[in-house]
C-alpha positions, 0 to 999 in steps of 0.5 A, spaced: 304 683 664 307 683 657 314 680 655 318 683 650 324 680 647 329 684 644 331 681 637 338 681 637 341 678 631 348 680 631 353 674 632 357 675 639 364 676 639 366 669 642 362 665 637 366 669 631 372 667 635 370 659 635 368 659 628 375 662 626 378 657 631 374 651 627 376 654 621 384 654 622 383 647 625 380 644 619 385 648 615 390 644 619 387 638 618 386 639 611 393 640 610 395 634 614 390 630 610 393 632 603 400 630 606 403 637 605 409 639 608 415 643 607 418 649 611 413 654 609 407 649 610 409 648 617 411 655 619 404 657 617 401 651 621 405 653 627 403 661 626 396 659 626 397 655 632 400 661 635 394 665 633 389 660 636 392 660 642 392 667 643 385 667 641 383 662 647 387 666 652 384 673 650 377 670 649 376 664 653 380 665 658 378 672 659 385 675 659 383 681 654 381 686 659 387 684 664 393 688 665 398 687 659 403 683 664 398 677 664 397 677 656 405 678 655 406 672 659 401 667 656 403 670 649 411 668 651 409 661 653 405 660 647 411 663 643 416 659 646 413 652 645 411 654 638 418 656 637 421 650 640 417 645 635 419 649 629 426 648 631 425 641 632 422 640 625 428 644 622 433 640 626 429 634 623 430 636 616 438 635 617 
């Protein structure tokens, strides 16, 4: 009996997602190491955190193929947490 192996050299979507998550995390770490700050930098980092959270929800929790209610619910949770962190930072500037 002869075995054949399908050679599929494409990178799976979850691998791409993991690489994007790692890149965004390393970028945030780099910003921290350079001690950058300011409203623009913090907003960008929080937006990337929101994006990373949504990617985890969609691809690793598997909610990309479920009813929109669950995705909206998780996005709302992430958005509220990120918004509260942003507000706390903004209040701390005063």
